[in-house]
Every structure is written in structure tokens, then in C-alpha cells.
C-alpha positions, 0 to 999 in steps of 0.5 A: 172155614166157617161155611159162609160164602163171600158177602154172607153174614154169620147168623150170630153177627146179624144179631149183634149190634156193632158201633161204627164211628160216624154212623147212625146207631138208631133204628126204627122202634116199630115192626119194620114196616113203615105203614101199619095195617091200621094205617092202610085200613084207615086210608081205605075207610076214609076213601070209602067214606069220601066216595059214599057220603053223598047220601049222608052218614055211611054205616060202618057195616057197609064200609066193612063189606065194601072194603073186605075189612072186619067191622070190629077192626074198623071200630078200633080205628074210628076213635083214633080218627075221631080224636084227630078230628077227621070224622063225624059220628051220628048215632041212631038208625040213620047214623054212621060216619062221614068226613068232617071236611071235603075229600080234597082237604085231606092228605094221606099224610093227615090220615097216616100221622093220625093212625101211625105211631111214627112215620120217621125212618129212624128212631132219632127222628121220631116226634118227641125223641131224645136228642141223639148224642151222636147227631153231630157226628152221624154221617147218615143223619142227613140221609134219614132227614132227607128221606123223612122230608121226601116221604112226608112231602109226598104223602102231603101232596096227595089228597083223598080226592086225588085218589078218587079222581085217579080211580074215576079216570081209570074206570071212566076211560074204557068207553067205546064210540 
């Protein structure tokens, strides 16, 4: 008796990779979460800029205060968004940041693909990944391919403006006559 109940996996076995013919051998190379803190904070910053740029460039300290994110952390995200062409920067007293396009022209997928190392569900689907020698025999490959399509299609179907509109509709519908 190994002290395990039915269906439990022995801790040592959980650490040992097992090869199963026809099953995908690849896994995610990241930390287990699909969207990192950097990606989530980048979306919050982009939404904040979209909501507040009517008056011109938005100061980073104001975004940080409204979003409850440290200014230092946002300073690490800005170069990534700038390189992707998602932000404009202005220096000086009236300087700050603004979107390069209208909020309805940005999808969540645009922002997350700029900030995330990958949105792929498994390593073999990551951009630039070497072709998996098992791909032709992998029974789960079509599953991961389908999952990636669903995730990317979903993220590409939602714009920053869509999120702002949802918020406005939720806030704006609490009036009494």
C-alpha cells in the first residue's frame, strides 16, 4: 500500500514526464498563466489612456494613480507598447502618453501580442517554434490548434472601445425617473 487514494498521483510521478504515443509531448514554456501581469497592466493602461486622452497627452503618474499600479512598473511596459506602435510619447511639462489610433482600432489581441511572450497554449504552437517531430502523429495537436484559434479570434473581436462602452452602459444605466 502506497498510502494513496484511488485516482491520486504519487508526488514523484507528478514530477516525471511520461511519453504516450500519439499524445502531445510539448507544454507551455511560461509560468502557467496565459496572460501575465504585464499584459493585464498594459491593457489597463491602454484603457485608461483611451478613456482620458480627450484633453491631450496623459501623464503616467495619473494613469498609475487611477489604476493603482506603480509608476515604475508602467515605465517598464511603455517601451514595449512604443515599439509596437501603440503609443505616442510627448516629453516636457505637458507631456505624457496617448494612443496612436482611435480606441475602436485596437483589439485586446493587439495589446496582448505586443506584451506577452506568447499566447500559444502549447510550446509547439509558439511563433518561431521548431516543428515538432510528433506533430503528424499527435492526437492532441488539433485540439491545441483549435484552442489557439478560439482564444485569438476572441481577443481580436474585442476593442478597447468595446470595453469602454460596456463600462459606460453599466454605469449609465442606473438613473431613476
